[in-house]
C-alpha positions in Angstrom: 12.2 6.0 17.1 12.3 5.2 13.2 9.0 5.6 11.8 7.1 4.2 9.2 5.3 6.1 6.9 1.7 3.9 6.2 -0.1 5.6 2.6 -3.6 5.4 1.6 -6.3 6.8 -0.9 -8.1 9.6 -1.0 -10.3 8.4 -4.0 -13.8 6.7 -2.6 -15.5 5.3 -5.9 -14.4 2.8 -8.3 -14.3 4.9 -10.9 -17.6 6.1 -13.5 -19.5 3.4 -11.2 -20.7 5.2 -8.0 -19.4 2.0 -6.3 -17.7 2.5 -3.1 -14.6 1.7 -1.9 -11.4 3.2 -0.3 -8.8 1.8 1.0 -8.7 -1.8 2.8 -8.5 -1.3 6.5 -7.2 -5.0 7.2 -4.4 -4.1 5.0 -3.7 -1.1 6.9 -3.8 -2.3 10.2 -2.3 -5.6 10.0 1.3 -4.4 9.3 0.6 -1.2 11.2 0.3 -4.1 14.0 3.4 -5.8 13.1 5.6 -2.5 12.6 4.2 -1.1 16.2 4.7 -4.2 18.0 8.4 -3.9 17.0 8.8 -0.3 18.1 8.4 1.5 15.6 6.5 4.8 14.9 3.7 4.3 12.4 2.4 7.7 10.6 -0.5 7.6 8.2 -0.9 10.0 5.3 -3.3 9.6 2.1 -3.1 11.8 -0.8 -5.8 14.9 -0.1 -4.9 14.5 3.7 -7.6 14.8 6.3 -10.0 11.6 6.6 -9.8 9.0 4.1 -12.5 6.4 2.7 -12.6 3.1 4.4 -14.0 0.4 2.2 -16.9 -0.7 3.2 -16.6 -4.2 2.7 -13.6 -4.1 4.6 -15.3 -3.3 7.5 -15.8 -6.5 9.6 -16.1 -6.8 13.5 -14.4 -10.4 13.4 -10.9 -9.8 12.7 -9.7 -8.6 15.7 -7.1 -6.5 14.8 -9.1 -4.4 12.8 -11.4 -3.9 15.6 -8.6 -3.1 18.2 -7.4 -0.4 16.2 -10.9 0.8 15.5 -11.3 1.2 19.1 -8.3 2.8 19.7 -8.5 6.7 19.7 -4.9 7.1 18.4 -5.5 5.4 15.8 -8.7 7.2 15.5 -6.9 10.6 15.6 -4.4 9.5 13.2 -6.5 8.4 10.9 -8.9 11.1 11.0 -5.9 14.0 10.8 -3.7 12.2 8.0 -1.4 14.0 6.6 -1.2 15.3 2.9 1.3 13.3 1.4 2.8 16.1 -0.2 3.5 17.8 2.4 5.4 14.9 4.3 9.2 14.7 4.8 10.4 12.1 3.0 13.9 12.5 5.2 11.7 11.8 8.5 10.6 7.6 7.5 13.1 4.8 7.4 10.4 3.2 5.1 7.0 3.9 3.3 4.5 0.8 3.0 1.4 1.7 0.4 -2.2 -0.1 1.7 -4.5 -1.5 -1.0 -8.2 -1.7 -2.0 -9.2 -0.5 -4.5 -9.9 3.1 -3.9 -5.4 3.5 -5.0 -6.0 2.3 -8.7 -7.5 5.4 -9.3 -5.0 8.2 -7.5 -2.2 6.3 -6.5 -0.7 6.2 -10.3 -0.3 9.4 -11.3 0.5 11.1 -8.1 3.6 13.2 -8.0 3.5 13.3 -4.6 4.2 9.7 -4.4 6.8 9.6 -7.3 8.8 12.0 -5.1 8.4 10.4 -1.3 9.1 7.1 -2.8 11.8 7.6 -4.7 14.0 9.9 -1.8 13.1 7.4 0.2 14.2 4.2 -1.3 17.4 6.2 -3.1 18.6 7.4 0.9 18.7 3.6 1.6 14.9 3.0 2.9 12.3 0.4 2.4 9.2 0.9 -0.3 6.3 -1.8 0.7 3.4 -1.9 -0.6 0.5 -4.8 -0.1 -2.7 -6.1 -2.6 -3.6 -2.7 -4.7 -1.4 -0.8 -2.9 1.4 -1.5 -5.9 -0.6 0.6 -8.1 1.7 3.2 -5.7 4.7 2.1 -7.9 3.7 2.3 -11.7 4.9 5.3 -12.8 7.8 6.1 -9.8 11.0 6.4 -11.7 14.5 7.0 -9.6 17.2 9.5 -10.2 18.7 7.8 -13.1 15.1 7.6 -15.5 14.6 3.8 -14.3 11.2 2.5 -13.5 11.6 1.8 -9.3 10.4 -1.7 -10.5 11.8 -2.3 -13.2 14.3 -5.9 -13.1 12.5 -6.0 -9.5 11.0 -9.2 -8.5 7.5 -8.2 -6.5 3.8 -9.2 -6.4 0.6 -7.2 -6.1 -3.2 -8.4 -6.6 -3.2 -10.1 -9.5 -5.5 -10.6 -12.8 -7.1 -14.1 -11.8 -7.9 -12.2 -8.6 -9.2 -9.2 -10.4 -11.3 -11.4 -12.3 -13.1 -12.7 -9.1 -13.3 -9.8 -7.5 -15.8 -9.2 -11.1 -13.4 -5.5 -11.7 -11.6 -6.3 -14.2 -13.6 -4.4 -16.6 -13.8 -1.8 -13.8 -10.3 -0.7 -12.9 -8.6 1.5 -15.6 -5.5 -1.2 -15.9 -4.8 -4.3 -14.8 -2.2 -4.2 -12.2 -0.4 -7.4 -12.5 0.0 -6.3 -15.9 0.8 -2.8 -15.9 4.0 -4.0 -13.2 4.9 -6.5 -15.7 4.8 -3.9 -18.8 7.1 -1.7 -16.3 9.7 -4.9 -16.0 9.2 -6.0 -13.2 9.6 -9.5 -12.2 6.3 -10.5 -11.2 5.1 -13.8 -8.5 1.6 -14.8 -9.0 0.5 -17.3 -5.8 -2.4 -19.3 -5.8 -5.4 -16.5 -5.9 -6.3 -15.0 -2.4 -3.0 -17.2 -1.1 -0.6 -15.6 1.8 2.2 -14.4 -1.0 5.3 -12.0 -0.4 8.2 -10.7 -2.0 11.0 -9.3 -1.2 13.8 -7.7 -3.3 16.4 -6.3 -1.4 14.0 -2.9 0.0 11.1 -3.7 -1.7 8.3 -5.7 -0.1 5.3 -6.4 -1.4 2.3 -8.5 -0.9 -0.3 -10.1 -2.9 -4.2 -9.5 -1.1 -5.2 -8.9 2.1 -4.5 -12.4 3.5 -0.7 -11.2 2.5 -0.8 -7.8 4.8 0.4 -9.2 8.1 3.1 -10.9 6.5 4.3 -7.9 4.7 4.7 -6.0 7.9 6.3 -9.4 9.3 9.0 -9.2 6.0 9.5 -4.8 6.7 10.4 -5.2 10.2 12.7 -8.0 9.6 14.6 -5.2 7.2 14.5 -3.1 9.5 15.2 -4.5 12.7 
């Protein structure tokens, strides 16, 4: 059975503001639902390992997929005991997926573990995927040839316009859309908050929470 590594943030505050954050729950559960329905084994990892913080704003009982996972003992066990990313073996995984949430903006970009694991999975023919702020994981990832993984690639992410809508432009350490373009990516934004997924070979990215399930579908399509 092929495994998919699902990575979330370990950061629980928005910089110096003290405002609680973490990973956005549906950006993990919706892709995981797609992965598991297609028969893939999912493994959860985080930067520090252990129990990662869920953004409290994403805990909606209205979301039936979230509720299904939160009520599932196996999911709770995996989530509360997430692997420390630097300790995983990239060779075990056919794909890596980065969930978003504002928390990632402070611990994904400069993670040596993300750089290593992402590069190794991608260079052995695996899929690299991310949604919303999740592509913050990719802004500093370099391939063995020294080039940024995203350079020349078509992708999307949480947009500058959406960051403005979220009133976080002056809170985040950088604007994700702008940083990806700076790294040489071809960024394809859609209307704010709309479902938008961009696939470029084995790179799959989604714009926002509304795109999470579609990212899962796109990754499955590549792997099966």
